[in-house]
C-alpha positions as CSV (number, residue, x, y, z in Angstrom):
1,M,-27.4,108.5,135.0
2,I,-29.4,106.4,137.6
3,V,-32.6,108.0,136.4
4,Q,-31.7,107.1,132.8
5,Y,-31.1,103.5,133.8
6,I,-34.5,103.4,135.4
7,R,-36.1,104.9,132.3
8,S,-34.2,102.3,130.2
9,A,-35.4,99.4,132.3
10,L,-39.0,100.8,132.2
11,F,-38.8,100.9,128.4
12,A,-37.1,97.5,127.9
13,F,-39.0,95.4,130.4
14,I,-42.4,97.0,130.6
15,A,-43.4,99.6,127.9
16,L,-42.0,97.8,124.9
17,P,-43.1,94.3,125.8
18,I,-46.6,95.4,126.7
19,W,-47.0,97.5,123.5
20,T,-45.7,94.6,121.4
21,L,-48.0,92.1,123.1
22,I,-51.0,94.3,122.6
23,I,-50.2,94.6,118.8
24,C,-49.6,90.8,118.6
25,I,-52.8,89.8,120.3
26,F,-55.3,92.4,119.1
27,G,-53.7,92.6,115.7
28,S,-53.7,88.9,115.0
29,P,-56.8,89.1,112.6
30,F,-54.5,91.2,110.4
31,L,-52.5,88.0,109.7
32,L,-55.5,86.8,107.6
33,M,-55.5,90.0,105.5
34,P,-53.5,91.0,102.5
35,R,-49.9,91.9,103.3
36,T,-50.4,95.5,102.2
37,T,-53.2,95.9,104.8
38,F,-51.2,94.0,107.4
39,M,-48.3,96.4,107.0
40,K,-50.5,99.2,108.3
41,L,-50.5,97.4,111.7
42,I,-46.7,97.1,111.6
43,H,-46.3,100.8,110.9
44,L,-48.6,101.5,113.8
45,W,-46.4,99.3,116.0
46,A,-43.3,101.1,114.8
47,D,-44.9,104.6,115.4
48,G,-45.8,103.5,118.9
49,V,-42.3,102.3,119.7
50,A,-40.9,105.7,118.5
51,W,-43.4,107.5,120.7
52,L,-42.4,105.4,123.7
53,E,-38.7,106.0,123.0
54,A,-39.4,109.8,122.9
55,V,-41.5,109.9,126.0
56,I,-39.6,107.5,128.2
57,L,-36.1,107.6,127.0
58,N,-36.1,111.2,125.5
59,L,-34.6,109.5,122.4
60,R,-35.6,110.7,119.0
61,Y,-34.3,110.4,115.4
62,E,-33.5,112.6,112.5
63,V,-33.3,111.7,108.8
64,R,-30.8,113.3,106.5
65,G,-30.2,112.9,102.8
66,I,-33.7,111.6,102.0
67,E,-33.2,113.1,98.5
68,N,-30.7,110.3,97.8
69,L,-33.5,107.7,98.0
70,P,-35.4,107.1,94.7
71,E,-38.8,108.6,94.9
72,D,-40.5,105.2,94.8
73,Q,-37.8,103.9,97.3
74,H,-37.2,100.9,94.9
75,C,-33.6,100.2,95.8
76,I,-31.2,98.3,98.0
77,V,-30.3,100.1,101.2
78,A,-27.0,99.0,102.7
79,S,-27.0,100.2,106.3
80,K,-24.6,100.5,109.2
81,H,-25.8,98.2,112.0
82,Q,-24.8,99.5,115.5
83,S,-27.8,98.5,117.6
84,T,-31.3,97.1,117.8
85,Y,-32.6,100.7,117.4
86,E,-32.3,100.8,113.6
87,T,-34.2,97.5,113.2
88,F,-37.1,99.2,115.1
89,K,-36.9,102.1,112.7
90,I,-37.1,100.1,109.4
91,H,-40.8,100.7,109.1
92,N,-40.5,104.4,110.1
93,L,-37.9,105.1,107.4
94,F,-39.4,103.2,104.5
95,K,-42.9,102.9,103.0
96,D,-42.6,99.1,102.3
97,S,-39.4,97.3,103.0
98,A,-38.0,93.8,103.4
99,I,-35.1,93.2,105.7
100,I,-32.8,90.2,105.4
101,L,-32.8,88.0,108.5
102,K,-32.1,84.5,109.7
103,K,-34.8,81.9,108.9
104,E,-34.8,80.7,112.5
105,L,-36.6,83.9,113.6
106,F,-39.7,82.7,111.8
107,R,-40.0,80.0,114.5
108,V,-40.5,82.4,117.3
109,P,-44.1,81.9,118.6
110,L,-46.6,84.5,117.2
111,W,-43.9,87.1,116.5
112,G,-42.3,84.8,113.9
113,Q,-45.7,84.8,112.1
114,Y,-45.7,88.6,112.0
115,L,-42.1,88.6,110.6
116,M,-43.1,86.2,107.9
117,K,-46.2,88.2,107.0
118,T,-44.1,91.3,106.5
119,G,-42.4,89.6,103.6
120,A,-38.9,89.6,105.1
121,I,-36.1,87.8,103.2
122,A,-35.1,84.7,105.2
123,I,-31.6,83.2,105.0
124,D,-31.4,79.4,105.0
125,R,-28.1,79.0,106.7
126,S,-28.0,75.2,106.6
127,T,-25.3,75.3,103.9
128,P,-23.4,78.2,102.3
129,E,-25.0,77.3,98.9
130,K,-28.6,77.4,100.4
131,A,-27.8,80.7,102.1
132,I,-26.8,82.3,98.8
133,V,-29.8,80.9,96.9
134,S,-32.3,81.9,99.6
135,V,-31.1,85.5,99.7
136,R,-30.9,85.8,95.9
137,D,-34.4,84.3,95.3
138,G,-35.9,86.3,98.1
139,A,-34.4,89.6,96.8
140,I,-35.6,89.0,93.3
141,K,-39.1,88.4,94.6
142,V,-39.0,91.6,96.7
143,A,-37.5,93.6,93.7
144,N,-40.4,92.4,91.5
145,E,-42.8,93.8,94.2
146,K,-41.2,97.2,93.9
147,R,-40.2,97.2,97.6
148,T,-37.1,98.4,99.4
149,I,-34.5,95.8,100.3
150,V,-32.6,96.5,103.5
151,I,-29.3,94.7,104.2
152,Y,-26.6,95.1,106.9
153,P,-23.3,94.5,104.9
154,Q,-21.3,93.7,108.0
155,G,-23.9,91.0,109.0
156,T,-24.0,91.9,112.7
157,R,-24.2,94.7,115.1
158,V,-20.9,96.6,115.7
159,T,-19.9,99.4,118.1
160,P,-19.1,102.9,116.8
161,E,-15.4,102.0,117.5
162,T,-15.4,98.8,115.5
163,T,-13.5,99.0,112.3
164,P,-13.9,96.9,109.1
165,K,-10.7,95.2,110.1
166,D,-12.5,93.9,113.1
167,V,-15.8,93.0,111.2
168,S,-15.5,93.0,107.5
169,Y,-18.1,94.0,104.9
170,K,-19.7,90.9,103.2
171,P,-20.3,90.7,99.5
172,G,-24.0,89.7,99.8
173,V,-25.0,93.2,98.9
174,F,-23.2,92.9,95.6
175,R,-24.9,89.5,94.8
176,I,-28.3,91.1,95.5
177,H,-27.4,94.1,93.3
178,E,-26.2,91.7,90.6
179,A,-29.4,89.6,90.8
180,T,-31.9,92.5,90.9
181,G,-30.1,95.4,89.1
182,L,-31.3,97.8,91.8
183,P,-29.2,100.8,92.8
184,V,-27.4,100.5,96.2
185,V,-28.0,103.4,98.6
186,P,-25.6,103.5,101.6
187,L,-27.1,104.5,105.0
188,A,-24.9,105.8,107.8
189,T,-25.9,106.2,111.4
190,N,-24.7,106.9,115.0
191,S,-27.3,104.8,116.8
192,G,-24.6,103.0,118.8
193,C,-23.8,106.2,120.6
194,F,-27.3,106.2,122.2
195,W,-28.3,102.5,122.2
196,P,-25.1,100.7,122.9
197,K,-24.7,97.1,121.9
198,G,-25.2,94.7,124.9
199,S,-26.1,97.5,127.3
200,L,-29.4,98.2,129.2
201,L,-28.7,101.9,129.2
202,K,-30.3,103.9,126.4
203,R,-29.0,107.5,126.3
204,P,-31.1,110.5,125.5
205,G,-30.6,112.5,122.3
206,T,-31.2,112.4,118.6
207,V,-30.0,109.5,116.5
208,V,-29.1,110.5,112.9
209,F,-29.8,108.3,109.9
210,E,-28.1,109.7,106.8
211,F,-28.8,108.4,103.3
212,L,-25.8,108.8,101.0
213,P,-25.7,109.1,97.2
214,A,-26.3,105.8,95.4
215,L,-23.2,103.9,94.4
216,P,-22.1,104.4,90.7
217,A,-23.4,101.9,88.3
218,G,-21.1,99.3,86.6
219,L,-18.7,98.8,89.5
220,S,-17.0,95.4,89.9
221,R,-17.5,93.6,93.2
222,K,-14.2,94.7,94.6
223,E,-14.9,98.3,93.6
224,M,-18.4,98.3,95.0
225,M,-17.4,96.8,98.3
226,A,-14.6,99.3,98.7
227,H,-16.7,102.3,97.8
228,L,-19.6,101.1,100.1
229,Q,-17.3,100.5,103.0
230,D,-15.4,103.8,102.7
231,T,-18.6,105.8,102.3
232,I,-20.5,104.3,105.2
233,E,-17.5,104.3,107.6
234,E,-16.6,107.9,106.9
235,R,-20.1,109.2,107.5
236,S,-20.9,107.0,110.4
237,N,-17.6,108.1,112.1
238,A,-18.5,111.7,111.4
239,L,-21.9,111.3,112.9
240,A,-20.5,109.7,116.0
241,E,-18.0,112.6,116.3
242,E,-21.0,115.0,116.3
243,V,-22.2,113.3,119.4
244,R,-18.9,113.2,121.1
245,N,-18.4,117.0,120.5
246,K,-21.7,117.8,122.3
247,A,-22.2,117.8,126.1
248,P,-21.5,114.4,127.8
249,Y,-24.5,112.0,127.9
């Protein structure tokens, strides 16, 4: 356990910051290039992070249910959010995606410019009305570009033990579906078993991302949210159980 804490600290405080700084500094000319060219740099960064995780943390990932994604990946992916790990994997899992994030992140020096260049959807949280409009307009723009929209329906990171009674599923995903007409593909994961929320320790093993069948068309908001919640929770809990049934980490 002590060795894994040392590995986790090495990754968090040395390897990841240095790799990110290298990309930000030497990749800055890409900010002047077309977004599609710029995204090659972001995929390089994501591949580098995955390599560092495998080498230093002995942490890898597996993708299941890829056949449930449309071939062109033009859809809304509603993902379970248990740790920072899955935000690192966005550009490993998708060819060209836009994640929904708070507008304030664009103000982070240099890194904020990179986030903006990726074409992320920024939420203006100054008022509830502006938040809804900013997400809707951003989603329509991304949908018109034939890109994947990634949203975390619970709106925040939760532990594998957290239930929807503790942190509910928000209807933003339905509003985006309603505005764009795109299918909604649920994504389950057990990332929190290896990359716990609020903990330095990163456990070795294999995180599973499992794409589930797209939700049926024509559902009401109540029906969609219930179906989405039940589907994601059932599979994420099953994936967490797979980890618990193996040797202790």
